[in-house]
Backbone as JSON, one array per atom type, in Angstrom:
{
  "sequence": "MIEISTEVRGGIITTQPVLFPDSKTSGIDDLIAPLLKQGEGSVPPKRRPPLDELLDAAGVTSLEDLLPGGKQTSDRIRVIPVDVESRADRASFNTVHPDSVDIWLYLVDPGGTAVDPTAGTIHHVESRSPHEFIVVDRPMPGRWLLVAVRVQPGPAFAGGLVAGGENRTLQAFASAPAQVPSGKA",
  "N": [[-4.13, -11.34, 9.9], [-2.08, -10.37, 8.27], [-1.43, -8.02, 9.65], [-0.5, -9.11, 12.08], [1.72, -10.6, 11.18], [3.28, -8.5, 10.15], [3.77, -7.01, 12.47], [5.27, -8.87, 13.98], [7.53, -9.19, 12.37], [8.83, -6.77, 12.51], [7.47, -4.35, 12.93], [4.53, -2.32, 12.87], [3.98, 0.31, 10.68], [1.86, 1.81, 9.71], [-1.69, 1.38, 9.76], [-4.54, 1.44, 7.93], [-7.98, 1.95, 7.25], [-9.56, 1.65, 4.09], [-11.83, 3.14, 2.05], [-13.8, 2.48, -0.68], [-16.02, 4.07, -2.76], [-19.29, 3.57, -4.36], [-18.81, 2.87, -7.78], [-18.6, 3.78, -11.2], [-18.16, 2.95, -14.68], [-15.11, 4.18, -15.99], [-12.49, 6.25, -17.45], [-10.21, 4.71, -16.99], [-10.96, 2.14, -17.42], [-10.69, 1.57, -20.13], [-8.02, 1.01, -20.38], [-7.72, -1.16, -18.67], [-9.7, -3.15, -19.26], [-9.03, -4.67, -21.72], [-6.93, -6.25, -20.74], [-8.12, -7.81, -18.76], [-9.89, -9.3, -20.24], [-8.38, -11.26, -21.39], [-8.66, -13.63, -20.16], [-7.13, -14.47, -18.03], [-7.71, -14.06, -15.44], [-6.66, -12.51, -12.55], [-4.42, -9.86, -13.19], [-0.99, -10.08, -13.6], [1.61, -8.14, -11.9], [3.69, -7.26, -13.71], [2.36, -7.09, -16.14], [0.46, -5.2, -15.94], [-0.97, -1.94, -16.59], [1.27, 0.86, -16.62], [1.56, 3.01, -13.75], [1.47, 5.79, -14.28], [0.04, 5.89, -16.69], [-2.48, 4.93, -15.91], [-3.22, 6.96, -14.12], [-3.32, 9.17, -15.85], [-5.41, 8.36, -17.57], [-7.47, 8.41, -15.73], [-7.67, 11.07, -15.27], [-6.13, 12.26, -13.35], [-3.91, 14.55, -12.13], [-1.88, 14.73, -10.26], [-0.51, 12.68, -7.75], [-0.33, 13.72, -5.22], [-2.56, 15.33, -5.07], [-4.53, 13.47, -4.58], [-4.16, 12.62, -2.03], [-5.38, 12.17, 1.35], [-7.56, 14.78, 2.11], [-6.76, 16.23, -0.04], [-6.85, 18.07, -3.24], [-8.31, 16.69, -5.13], [-10.49, 13.93, -5.9], [-11.02, 10.41, -6.36], [-13.02, 7.73, -7.34], [-11.91, 5.33, -7.83], [-9.23, 5.21, -7.18], [-6.98, 5.22, -4.49], [-4.77, 6.92, -2.3], [-2.22, 6.61, 0.0], [-0.05, 8.01, 2.32], [3.12, 6.88, 3.53], [5.51, 6.9, 5.96], [8.85, 6.06, 5.97], [11.52, 5.11, 7.96], [15.0, 6.1, 8.24], [17.68, 3.92, 7.42], [16.23, 1.54, 7.43], [15.8, -1.96, 7.11], [13.96, -3.4, 5.6], [10.81, -2.73, 4.09], [7.34, -3.21, 4.14], [4.39, -3.21, 2.2], [0.96, -3.46, 2.09], [-2.22, -4.6, 0.81], [-5.55, -5.3, 1.74], [-8.56, -6.8, 0.92], [-12.06, -7.38, 0.09], [-13.05, -10.64, -1.15], [-14.62, -10.42, -3.43], [-13.78, -8.29, -4.97], [-11.08, -6.7, -6.79], [-7.93, -5.29, -6.21], [-5.29, -3.35, -7.41], [-1.97, -2.91, -6.48], [0.22, -0.25, -6.27], [3.34, 1.47, -5.92], [5.07, 4.35, -4.89], [8.17, 5.84, -4.66], [10.08, 7.94, -2.28], [11.34, 9.79, -3.94], [9.54, 10.26, -5.92], [9.24, 8.4, -7.94], [7.62, 5.78, -9.62], [7.58, 2.51, -8.39], [9.29, -0.2, -9.8], [7.92, -3.31, -10.21], [9.41, -5.52, -10.85], [12.02, -5.13, -10.17], [15.24, -5.85, -8.68], [15.41, -5.43, -5.87], [12.86, -5.5, -5.05], [9.97, -7.19, -3.98], [7.2, -8.37, -5.18], [4.15, -9.6, -4.44], [1.36, -11.49, -5.23], [-1.66, -13.13, -4.44], [-4.13, -15.73, -4.52], [-5.76, -15.2, -2.49], [-7.5, -12.51, -0.85], [-5.53, -10.3, -0.99], [-2.55, -8.33, -1.5], [0.93, -7.71, -1.73], [3.88, -5.66, -1.42], [7.26, -5.87, -0.91], [10.08, -4.07, 0.03], [13.49, -4.11, -0.17], [16.01, -2.56, 1.75], [14.84, 0.17, 1.8], [14.52, 3.51, 0.52], [14.73, 6.24, 2.73], [12.0, 8.24, 3.89], [8.91, 9.74, 2.66], [6.78, 7.48, 1.33], [4.41, 6.61, -1.21], [1.57, 4.76, -1.15], [-0.4, 3.27, -3.46], [-3.58, 2.35, -4.24], [-5.52, 0.78, -6.6], [-8.7, 0.4, -7.77], [-9.83, -2.26, -9.62], [-12.15, -2.91, -11.2], [-15.36, -1.37, -11.89], [-18.1, -0.96, -9.51], [-20.13, -1.86, -6.6], [-19.86, -0.11, -3.41], [-17.13, -0.72, -1.12], [-15.13, -1.77, 1.68], [-11.73, -1.79, 2.43], [-8.35, -2.47, 3.43], [-5.19, -1.02, 4.31], [-1.9, -1.82, 5.09], [1.2, -1.09, 6.43], [4.55, -1.91, 7.12], [7.71, -2.06, 8.88], [11.15, -3.11, 9.0], [13.93, -2.88, 11.02], [17.01, -3.46, 11.97], [18.88, -1.93, 13.26], [17.62, -0.2, 14.9], [17.0, 0.22, 18.19], [15.38, -0.08, 21.28], [15.27, 0.82, 24.65], [14.2, 0.44, 28.0], [13.63, 1.31, 31.38], [12.78, 1.02, 34.84], [12.66, 2.59, 37.97], [13.52, 0.76, 40.93], [11.04, -0.16, 43.23], [10.93, 1.24, 46.36], [9.9, 0.42, 49.41], [8.46, 2.55, 51.8], [8.01, 1.96, 54.4], [6.01, 3.04, 55.81], [2.61, 3.03, 56.6]],
  "CA": [[-2.92, -12.12, 9.74], [-1.04, -9.48, 7.73], [-1.01, -7.13, 10.74], [0.29, -9.9, 13.02], [3.01, -10.87, 10.53], [4.02, -7.24, 10.07], [4.22, -6.67, 13.82], [6.3, -9.82, 14.38], [8.74, -9.01, 11.56], [9.54, -5.52, 12.77], [6.59, -3.34, 13.48], [3.57, -1.68, 11.97], [4.16, 1.74, 10.46], [0.5, 2.35, 9.65], [-2.82, 0.54, 9.36], [-5.63, 2.37, 7.63], [-9.09, 1.46, 6.43], [-9.69, 2.35, 2.81], [-13.19, 3.01, 1.57], [-14.04, 2.76, -2.1], [-17.45, 4.28, -2.94], [-19.84, 3.02, -5.6], [-18.11, 3.46, -8.93], [-19.1, 3.46, -12.53], [-17.12, 2.85, -15.69], [-14.37, 5.42, -16.18], [-11.44, 6.2, -18.47], [-9.18, 3.69, -16.76], [-11.45, 0.84, -17.91], [-10.17, 1.34, -21.48], [-6.7, 0.39, -20.22], [-7.81, -2.4, -17.9], [-10.59, -4.14, -19.86], [-8.37, -5.64, -22.61], [-6.1, -7.16, -19.95], [-9.0, -8.74, -18.05], [-10.56, -10.16, -21.21], [-7.49, -12.31, -21.85], [-9.03, -14.86, -19.49], [-6.12, -14.9, -17.08], [-8.1, -13.66, -14.08], [-5.89, -11.38, -12.05], [-3.33, -9.47, -14.09], [0.25, -9.96, -12.83], [2.16, -6.78, -11.86], [4.48, -6.88, -14.88], [1.49, -6.92, -17.3], [-0.48, -4.12, -15.66], [-0.57, -0.64, -17.16], [2.06, 1.67, -15.71], [0.76, 3.9, -12.92], [1.25, 7.09, -14.92], [-1.02, 5.74, -17.7], [-3.76, 4.85, -15.19], [-3.53, 8.3, -13.6], [-3.69, 10.0, -16.99], [-6.74, 7.94, -18.01], [-8.43, 8.8, -14.71], [-7.69, 12.53, -15.18], [-5.43, 12.66, -12.13], [-2.7, 15.28, -12.51], [-0.84, 14.55, -9.26], [-0.88, 11.82, -6.62], [-0.47, 14.59, -4.05], [-3.94, 15.81, -5.06], [-5.39, 12.39, -4.12], [-3.93, 12.34, -0.62], [-6.52, 12.61, 2.17], [-7.63, 16.24, 2.23], [-6.23, 16.84, -1.26], [-7.74, 18.84, -4.11], [-9.02, 15.85, -6.08], [-10.9, 12.61, -5.43], [-11.26, 9.4, -7.38], [-13.7, 6.59, -6.74], [-11.18, 4.12, -8.19], [-7.82, 5.28, -6.76], [-6.72, 5.73, -3.15], [-3.35, 7.15, -2.06], [-1.92, 6.7, 1.43], [1.37, 8.26, 2.57], [3.75, 6.01, 4.53], [6.86, 7.38, 6.27], [9.81, 4.99, 6.26], [12.68, 5.67, 8.66], [16.3, 5.84, 7.65], [18.38, 2.67, 7.72], [15.33, 0.38, 7.52], [16.25, -3.11, 6.32], [12.89, -3.73, 4.67], [9.49, -2.14, 4.33], [6.29, -3.96, 3.43], [3.19, -2.44, 1.9], [-0.04, -4.49, 1.85], [-3.64, -4.29, 0.71], [-6.47, -6.37, 2.09], [-9.85, -6.41, 0.36], [-13.0, -8.5, -0.04], [-12.83, -11.58, -2.27], [-15.43, -10.07, -4.59], [-13.17, -7.2, -5.73], [-9.64, -6.8, -6.98], [-7.2, -4.04, -6.1], [-3.89, -3.4, -7.82], [-1.13, -2.13, -5.59], [1.37, 0.45, -6.85], [4.14, 2.11, -4.89], [5.89, 5.46, -5.39], [9.23, 6.1, -3.68], [10.14, 9.34, -1.85], [11.8, 10.64, -5.03], [8.45, 10.46, -6.87], [9.31, 7.41, -9.01], [6.84, 4.56, -9.43], [8.45, 1.37, -8.17], [9.22, -1.28, -10.79], [7.68, -4.53, -9.44], [10.35, -6.58, -11.24], [13.39, -4.75, -9.78], [15.89, -6.82, -7.82], [15.2, -5.21, -4.44], [11.41, -5.46, -4.85], [9.29, -8.49, -3.97], [5.78, -8.06, -5.36], [3.47, -10.89, -4.31], [-0.09, -11.55, -5.31], [-2.14, -14.47, -4.15], [-5.56, -15.87, -4.81], [-6.44, -14.62, -1.34], [-7.8, -11.1, -1.11], [-4.5, -9.35, -0.59], [-1.38, -8.19, -2.36], [1.91, -6.93, -1.0], [5.17, -5.32, -1.99], [8.31, -5.74, 0.1], [11.22, -3.36, -0.53], [14.74, -4.26, 0.58], [16.77, -1.32, 1.93], [14.06, 1.28, 1.21], [14.94, 4.9, 0.67], [13.95, 6.85, 3.8], [11.14, 9.34, 3.49], [7.48, 9.48, 2.47], [6.37, 6.64, 0.21], [2.97, 6.67, -1.48], [0.95, 3.49, -1.46], [-1.51, 3.59, -4.36], [-4.49, 1.23, -4.45], [-6.39, 1.05, -7.74], [-9.82, -0.54, -7.91], [-9.72, -2.75, -10.99], [-13.4, -2.83, -11.93], [-16.4, -0.6, -11.21], [-19.05, -1.77, -8.76], [-20.64, -1.28, -5.36], [-18.9, 0.34, -2.4], [-16.56, -1.73, -0.24], [-14.06, -1.31, 2.57], [-10.52, -2.61, 2.45], [-7.38, -1.97, 4.39], [-3.79, -0.9, 3.92], [-1.01, -2.04, 6.22], [2.62, -0.93, 6.09], [5.42, -2.27, 8.23], [9.13, -1.89, 8.63], [12.14, -3.88, 9.76], [15.15, -2.09, 11.18], [17.82, -4.12, 12.99], [19.72, -0.95, 13.97], [16.79, 0.55, 15.83], [16.84, -0.48, 19.45], [14.74, 0.73, 22.32], [15.48, 0.29, 26.0], [13.42, 1.12, 29.02], [13.84, 0.81, 32.73], [11.97, 1.67, 35.86], [13.36, 2.49, 39.26], [12.99, -0.23, 41.85], [10.15, 0.44, 44.22], [11.47, 1.15, 47.71], [8.83, 0.69, 50.36], [8.83, 3.56, 52.79], [7.79, 1.42, 55.72], [4.86, 3.71, 56.42], [1.34, 2.52, 56.11]],
  "C": [[-1.77, -11.24, 9.23], [-0.53, -8.56, 8.83], [-0.14, -7.89, 11.74], [1.67, -10.17, 12.44], [3.87, -9.62, 10.49], [4.57, -6.85, 11.44], [5.36, -7.57, 14.26], [7.61, -9.55, 13.64], [9.45, -7.69, 11.83], [8.67, -4.44, 13.35], [5.71, -2.7, 12.44], [3.89, -0.2, 11.89], [2.78, 2.4, 10.45], [-0.48, 1.26, 9.27], [-3.97, 1.49, 9.12], [-6.74, 1.67, 6.87], [-9.14, 2.28, 5.15], [-11.09, 2.08, 2.29], [-13.26, 3.39, 0.1], [-15.54, 2.92, -2.27], [-17.96, 3.52, -4.17], [-19.1, 3.67, -6.76], [-18.73, 2.96, -10.22], [-17.9, 3.35, -13.48], [-16.44, 4.2, -15.86], [-13.29, 5.22, -17.24], [-10.41, 5.11, -18.24], [-9.63, 2.31, -17.24], [-10.95, 0.53, -19.32], [-8.78, 0.71, -21.43], [-6.8, -1.0, -19.61], [-8.58, -3.5, -18.63], [-9.88, -5.12, -20.8], [-7.5, -6.65, -21.84], [-6.96, -8.21, -19.27], [-9.67, -9.71, -19.01], [-9.66, -11.29, -21.73], [-7.72, -13.62, -21.11], [-8.03, -15.35, -18.46], [-6.51, -14.55, -15.64], [-7.35, -12.42, -13.66], [-4.71, -11.11, -12.98], [-2.05, -9.31, -13.28], [0.85, -8.56, -12.93], [2.91, -6.38, -13.13], [3.63, -6.67, -16.14], [0.47, -5.81, -17.09], [-0.03, -2.84, -16.35], [0.31, 0.1, -16.15], [1.15, 2.65, -14.96], [0.48, 5.22, -13.61], [0.16, 7.01, -16.0], [-2.4, 5.65, -17.04], [-4.18, 6.23, -14.68], [-4.0, 9.23, -14.71], [-5.11, 9.66, -17.47], [-7.82, 8.35, -17.02], [-8.51, 10.32, -14.54], [-7.02, 13.05, -13.92], [-4.11, 13.32, -12.54], [-1.55, 15.05, -11.53], [-1.34, 13.62, -8.16], [-1.07, 12.63, -5.34], [-1.91, 15.11, -3.93], [-4.91, 14.77, -4.52], [-5.16, 12.0, -2.66], [-5.14, 12.78, 0.19], [-6.46, 14.13, 2.39], [-7.1, 16.97, 1.01], [-7.29, 17.5, -2.1], [-8.64, 17.98, -4.99], [-9.43, 14.55, -5.41], [-11.07, 11.69, -6.62], [-11.97, 8.24, -6.71], [-12.97, 5.28, -7.04], [-9.73, 4.09, -7.72], [-7.74, 5.88, -5.36], [-5.21, 5.84, -2.96], [-3.14, 7.36, -0.56], [-0.42, 6.96, 1.59], [1.89, 7.35, 3.69], [5.18, 6.52, 4.73], [7.74, 6.22, 6.68], [11.07, 5.64, 6.83], [13.98, 5.33, 7.95], [16.88, 4.54, 8.19], [17.45, 1.48, 7.96], [15.88, -0.73, 6.63], [15.24, -3.46, 5.24], [11.66, -2.92, 5.06], [8.48, -2.97, 3.54], [5.04, -3.1, 3.33], [2.13, -3.44, 1.44], [-1.42, -3.91, 1.64], [-4.41, -5.53, 1.12], [-7.84, -5.92, 1.61], [-10.78, -7.62, 0.27], [-12.67, -9.37, -1.25], [-13.51, -11.14, -3.56], [-14.84, -8.94, -5.45], [-11.67, -7.45, -5.88], [-9.04, -5.4, -6.89], [-5.78, -4.27, -6.6], [-3.12, -2.46, -6.92], [0.04, -1.56, -6.37], [2.08, 1.17, -5.71], [5.0, 3.18, -5.53], [6.9, 5.8, -4.3], [9.3, 7.58, -3.31], [10.65, 10.3, -2.92], [10.73, 10.88, -6.09], [8.43, 9.47, -8.01], [8.45, 6.2, -8.67], [7.79, 3.38, -9.36], [8.2, 0.3, -9.23], [9.06, -2.59, -10.03], [8.64, -5.67, -9.79], [11.79, -6.26, -10.85], [13.93, -5.74, -8.75], [15.64, -6.65, -6.33], [13.71, -5.17, -4.08], [10.86, -6.88, -4.91], [7.8, -8.19, -4.01], [5.04, -9.4, -5.39], [1.97, -10.7, -4.38], [-0.47, -12.96, -4.91], [-3.6, -14.54, -4.54], [-6.39, -15.37, -3.63], [-6.66, -13.14, -1.6], [-6.75, -10.14, -0.53], [-3.35, -9.36, -1.6], [-0.36, -7.42, -1.53], [3.19, -6.74, -1.78], [6.14, -5.18, -0.82], [9.51, -5.12, -0.59], [12.42, -3.57, 0.39], [15.47, -2.93, 0.6], [16.05, -0.12, 1.3], [14.69, 2.63, 1.47], [14.11, 5.52, 1.81], [13.12, 8.02, 3.26], [9.7, 8.89, 3.31], [7.23, 8.71, 1.19], [4.87, 6.83, 0.01], [2.5, 5.29, -1.9], [-0.3, 3.8, -2.26], [-2.32, 2.32, -4.62], [-5.46, 1.62, -5.57], [-7.46, -0.04, -7.81], [-9.89, -0.96, -9.37], [-11.01, -2.58, -11.78], [-14.43, -1.99, -11.16], [-17.33, -1.53, -10.44], [-19.47, -1.08, -7.48], [-19.52, -0.92, -4.39], [-18.36, -0.85, -1.6], [-15.46, -1.09, 0.61], [-12.91, -2.31, 2.49], [-9.58, -2.05, 3.49], [-5.99, -1.92, 3.8], [-2.95, -1.02, 5.18], [0.42, -1.87, 5.72], [3.44, -1.25, 7.33], [6.87, -2.1, 7.87], [9.97, -2.79, 9.51], [13.4, -3.04, 9.82], [15.96, -2.7, 12.33], [18.67, -3.13, 13.78], [18.93, -0.14, 14.98], [16.57, -0.29, 17.08], [16.22, 0.46, 20.46], [14.96, 0.05, 23.67], [14.61, 1.09, 26.96], [13.77, 0.53, 30.38], [12.94, 1.58, 33.67], [12.71, 1.55, 37.17], [12.71, 1.42, 40.13], [12.11, 0.47, 42.87], [10.76, 0.2, 45.6], [10.34, 1.45, 48.68], [9.29, 1.65, 51.46], [8.67, 3.04, 54.21], [6.65, 2.09, 56.45], [3.59, 3.17, 55.8], [0.4, 3.61, 55.75]]
}
């Protein structure tokens, strides 16, 4: 459904499966556990730990190191680069995951700044369904980093990341020459 909606609204930039391996308790649980124990279920974006604190607790020195083929891996954090074209009206970044797990979605702009989910041009939506998305109005062109953080340890699972863009100024035209029968059989 997310892929269909993204395609209808402007077009898919990328769709990627994301595999989280079996994971055990790690340093990020010290930040997350007190939030989950408050009995509120899912933690809203404005109450989550900042991305830099999660990375520090996980021993991650750079998101670039967590990119596919990078120097470092984490069983709880996945980073996917997404290129957004200039003059895009909106960009959407989505996670899809099984009901049995929770993923927090963070976003880093091309300047290297973690996106504030409460900013005026940001629409961060969570639902009880197994997905979360961030929509950015008038996104800065360049390479964005979509960061998915597995909230709790547990068995391996597969999820997905979908990014899409809307750009009213981008137009594509195509034509084909008319077929002229030669009259020869």
